[in-house]
C-alpha positions as CSV (number, residue, x, y, z in Angstrom):
1,M,121.5,74.5,88.8
2,R,118.6,75.2,91.2
3,V,117.0,77.3,88.5
4,A,117.5,74.6,85.9
5,K,116.1,71.9,88.2
6,L,113.0,73.9,89.1
7,L,112.4,74.6,85.4
8,E,112.7,71.0,84.5
9,E,110.4,69.9,87.3
10,H,107.8,72.4,86.1
11,Y,108.2,72.1,82.3
12,N,109.8,68.7,82.0
13,T,113.0,68.1,80.0
14,P,112.8,68.9,76.3
15,R,114.9,66.8,74.1
16,P,116.5,68.0,70.8
17,A,115.8,66.2,67.5
18,P,118.2,63.3,66.7
19,P,121.2,64.3,64.6
20,G,120.4,64.4,60.9
21,R,116.7,65.1,61.5
22,V,117.0,68.8,61.2
23,D,118.2,70.7,58.1
24,P,120.7,73.3,59.4
25,L,120.1,75.5,56.4
26,E,116.4,75.6,57.2
27,V,117.2,76.4,60.8
28,L,119.4,79.3,59.6
29,V,116.8,80.7,57.3
30,L,114.0,80.3,59.9
31,T,116.1,82.2,62.4
32,I,116.8,85.0,60.0
33,L,113.0,85.2,59.5
34,S,112.5,85.3,63.2
35,Q,114.4,88.5,63.7
36,N,112.3,91.5,64.9
37,T,109.0,89.5,64.8
38,N,107.1,86.9,66.8
39,D,107.0,83.2,66.3
40,L,103.6,83.1,64.6
41,N,104.7,85.6,61.8
42,R,108.0,83.8,61.5
43,D,106.3,80.5,60.9
44,R,103.9,82.0,58.4
45,A,106.8,83.6,56.5
46,M,108.7,80.3,56.4
47,A,105.6,78.4,55.3
48,R,104.9,80.9,52.5
49,L,108.5,80.9,51.4
50,M,108.6,77.1,51.1
51,N,105.2,77.0,49.4
52,R,106.3,79.6,46.8
53,F,109.8,78.3,46.3
54,P,110.0,74.5,46.9
55,T,113.8,74.2,46.7
56,W,116.7,76.3,47.9
57,D,117.7,76.8,44.3
58,D,114.3,78.3,43.6
59,V,114.8,80.7,46.5
60,A,118.3,81.6,45.2
61,R,117.1,82.2,41.7
62,S,114.0,84.2,42.7
63,N,113.7,87.9,41.9
64,R,113.8,90.2,44.9
65,R,110.1,91.3,44.7
66,S,108.8,87.8,44.6
67,L,110.9,86.7,47.6
68,E,109.9,89.8,49.5
69,A,106.2,89.2,48.8
70,A,106.5,85.6,50.1
71,I,108.0,86.6,53.4
72,R,106.4,90.0,54.0
73,V,104.3,88.8,56.9
74,G,107.5,88.3,58.9
75,G,108.4,92.0,58.6
76,L,111.6,93.6,57.2
77,A,111.0,91.7,54.0
78,R,113.6,93.6,51.9
79,Q,116.4,93.2,54.4
80,K,115.7,89.6,55.1
81,S,115.3,88.6,51.5
82,E,118.6,90.1,50.7
83,R,120.3,88.3,53.5
84,I,118.7,85.0,52.7
85,K,119.9,85.3,49.0
86,E,123.4,86.3,50.1
87,I,123.5,83.3,52.5
88,L,122.4,80.9,49.8
89,R,125.0,82.2,47.4
90,W,127.7,81.8,50.0
91,V,126.5,78.2,50.9
92,K,126.5,77.1,47.3
93,S,129.9,78.7,46.5
94,T,131.5,77.3,49.7
95,F,130.1,73.8,49.8
96,G,129.0,73.2,46.2
97,E,125.4,72.6,47.2
98,Y,122.7,74.2,49.3
99,S,123.6,72.4,52.5
100,L,125.4,73.2,55.7
101,A,125.9,69.6,56.6
102,E,129.7,70.0,56.2
103,L,129.7,72.1,59.5
104,E,129.1,68.8,61.3
105,N,132.7,67.8,60.5
106,M,134.2,71.1,61.9
107,P,135.2,72.0,65.4
108,T,132.5,74.1,67.1
109,D,134.6,77.2,67.2
110,R,135.4,77.0,63.5
111,A,131.7,76.4,62.5
112,H,130.7,79.2,64.7
113,E,133.2,81.6,63.1
114,M,132.0,80.7,59.6
115,L,128.4,81.4,60.5
116,M,129.3,84.6,62.3
117,N,131.0,85.9,59.1
118,L,127.6,85.9,57.3
119,K,125.8,89.2,57.1
120,G,122.7,89.1,59.4
121,V,124.1,86.3,61.5
122,G,124.9,87.3,65.1
123,P,125.8,85.2,68.2
124,K,122.2,84.1,68.8
125,T,121.5,83.0,65.2
126,A,124.9,81.1,65.0
127,A,124.3,79.4,68.3
128,I,120.7,78.3,67.4
129,V,122.0,76.6,64.2
130,L,124.8,74.8,66.1
131,L,122.6,73.8,69.0
132,F,119.4,72.8,67.2
133,A,120.9,71.3,64.1
134,F,124.1,69.8,65.4
135,G,123.7,69.4,69.1
136,R,126.8,71.5,69.8
137,P,127.5,72.9,73.3
138,V,126.5,76.5,72.7
139,F,123.9,78.5,74.5
140,P,121.7,80.8,72.4
141,V,120.4,83.9,74.2
142,D,117.2,85.6,72.9
143,T,115.2,88.4,74.5
144,H,113.3,86.0,76.8
145,I,116.4,84.4,78.1
146,H,118.2,87.7,78.5
147,R,115.3,89.1,80.5
148,V,114.5,86.1,82.7
149,T,118.2,85.4,83.6
150,T,118.8,89.0,84.4
151,R,115.8,89.1,86.7
152,L,117.0,85.9,88.4
153,G,120.4,87.5,89.0
154,L,122.2,85.1,86.7
155,L,123.3,88.1,84.6
156,D,124.3,91.5,85.9
157,K,122.0,94.3,84.9
158,G,123.3,95.9,81.8
159,T,125.0,92.7,80.5
160,S,125.0,92.8,76.7
161,A,123.4,90.0,74.7
162,A,126.7,89.1,73.2
163,A,128.4,88.8,76.6
164,A,125.4,86.8,77.9
165,H,126.1,83.9,75.5
166,E,129.4,83.2,77.1
167,I,128.4,83.9,80.7
168,L,125.3,81.6,80.6
169,G,127.2,79.0,78.7
170,N,129.6,78.8,81.6
171,L,126.9,78.6,84.2
172,F,125.0,75.5,82.9
173,P,126.3,72.0,82.0
174,P,126.5,71.6,78.2
175,E,124.4,68.5,78.2
176,N,121.5,70.6,79.6
177,F,121.8,73.5,77.2
178,Y,118.9,72.5,75.0
179,S,116.4,71.9,77.8
180,I,117.4,74.9,79.8
181,H,117.3,77.1,76.7
182,M,113.8,75.9,75.8
183,N,112.5,76.0,79.4
184,I,113.7,79.6,80.0
185,I,112.1,80.7,76.8
186,G,108.8,79.0,77.8
187,H,108.9,80.6,81.2
188,G,109.5,84.0,79.6
189,R,106.5,83.5,77.3
190,E,104.1,82.1,79.9
191,V,105.1,83.8,83.2
192,C,108.0,86.2,83.2
193,H,106.7,88.7,80.6
194,A,108.5,91.9,79.7
195,R,105.5,93.8,81.0
196,N,103.1,92.7,83.8
197,P,104.9,89.4,84.7
198,H,102.9,87.0,86.8
199,C,105.3,87.0,89.7
200,G,102.6,86.0,92.2
201,G,102.2,82.6,90.7
202,C,105.8,82.1,89.7
203,F,107.5,78.9,91.1
204,L,110.8,80.7,90.9
205,A,109.7,83.7,93.0
206,E,111.3,82.4,96.2
207,I,114.7,82.4,94.7
208,C,114.2,85.4,92.4
209,P,115.9,88.6,93.6
210,W,114.3,90.9,91.1
211,P,112.9,94.0,92.9
212,G,110.0,94.4,90.5
213,K,108.5,91.0,91.4
214,N,106.6,92.7,94.2
215,D,104.6,94.5,91.6
216,G,103.9,91.2,89.7
217,K,100.5,89.6,90.0
């Protein structure tokens, strides 16, 4: 909680969008596009996808090469295009329309299980959809969060990303999951870089046990 408080004092307290303002299917596709690339290329891929195919039905009916071309800037275009089309087929056959809104009526565990059964959807992707689109008490762990929390001693060295979701989810209060998630990511991007972290100017340095901080500038 000391970490969470210091993060909020420095970065403020981000608030999620009100329920119903975010399309969960769009969040899912965007997160698929984010895999193995940076945010800029992810957003470019999503913008080109939506520009080329205005509706989810257009995406589902598109031929593979056209879809690959639209999202190529995000990398792994063939793999991602196949996964997106498979997901859209599953959504339409399961819910009768291109919408994940029905997950709102399910218990969190059940909704999480359904998402995890989709090819290309792991713990992080499922958690992002549930937290960002539905405000559910799940804690997504990306590379920034895994790195920062390990350095801070909140995770043991060598903890897998899958195990980190449950561990960190039990450390923080659910009502603060969104703000803590966003703030740790922001800190990882701005200060606690994978290489050459700016430890000398880090406001968490006094409580950070990471041995490598003495090498940070």
